[in-house]
N, C-alpha and C positions, 0 to 999 in steps of 0.2 A: 676669563675668557671674554673676548670682545663681542660686541653686539652683532657685528657682521658674521662672525663665526656661528652665533646662535641661530641666525636667520637661514643660513644655507643648510637645510635639513635633507632635502632630496635632490635628485638630479636637475629638476626644474622647479624651483621654489614658486609657490603660488599657483601651480597647475594642479587641478583636482584629478583624482584618480579616474573619474568618468571621462574627462577631457582627454587625458593621456590614452585611455583605452580607445576612445573614438578616433584619435589620431593614428594609433597603431592599426586599427581596423581599416581605415581609409587607405593606408599604404599598401594594403594587400589586394587591391583591385587588379583585374587582369584586362589586357587589351585584346584586340582581335587576333585570331590565329593568323599565321603568316599567309595562308592562302586567301584570307579575307582582306588583306592590306591593299590599299590602292596601288602601291608601287609594284606589287606582283601581278595585279590584274590589268595594268596598263603599261605596256612596254614603251619606254622612252628611247629617244634616239641616242646612240653612242656619242660620247663627248667629242670625238674627232669630227663627226658629221655635224654636230651643233656648231663647232668652230668654223667649219667650212661655210656653213650658212651665214654665220655672223660676218665673216670676211666678205662674202658676196653681197650681203645686205649693206655693209659699210660702203662698198664700192658703188653700188647702185644708188644709195642715198646721198653719196658725196660727203660722208662724215668719216672721222678717224675710226679705225677698228676698235680703239679703246672705248668708244662711245656706244658700242653695240653690245647688248647683253641678251643671251638666250633667257626667255622667261619660262617657257614650257615646251614640251615636245611629246609626240606620240607616234606610234606606228600606225600608218594608214592601211597598209596591206602587207603581203609577203615581202615586198621589195622597197617600199617607200615610207619615208618618215615626214612628218610635218613639224617644223620648228617655229614657235612664236618668239619674236624678238622685239626688243626695244631698241630702235635704231636712232639714237640721238633724240629720244622723246617721242618718236613716231612708231606706232605699232606696225610691225612688218611680219609677214608670213613667208616662210621658205619651205619648199618641198624638195627633198633630196632623196636619191635612191641609196641603197645599201652599199653601192660601189663608190659613193662620193660624188656622183654627177648631179649638179643642180638642175632640177626640173623646172622650178619657177621661184621667183622672188617678187613679192608684190606688197604694196601698202595694205594693211588690214583695215 
C-alpha cells in the first residue's frame, strides 16, 4: 500500500472532529424571514421605468445611454418612483410616475 493511500483516512484528512462539527453547525444558521427582508419592505421601481429614467438621464446629461446605469430605486408614494442613476460618472436622480411619465431629472 502506498503512503498516499495510508494518509487519506477520512473525507477531510487533518480536520479534527470538533472543527468538522463547528463547520456543520455554522452552516445551519437562518436568515431573516421574508417579511423582514429589505427587498420586501422597500418597493423598487419596475425595470421598464428604470430604463425610461436611464434614457432620459442620458439625453439630459448628453452621454450615451450605455453610460447610464440605475443604482437604486424606491417607491415615493402611490404613483411615483425615484430612481438614482450614475450618468457617465455623475449621480443623477429621476422621478417617474407609474405610467412612465418623467416628472423630473436632476443632478444629485
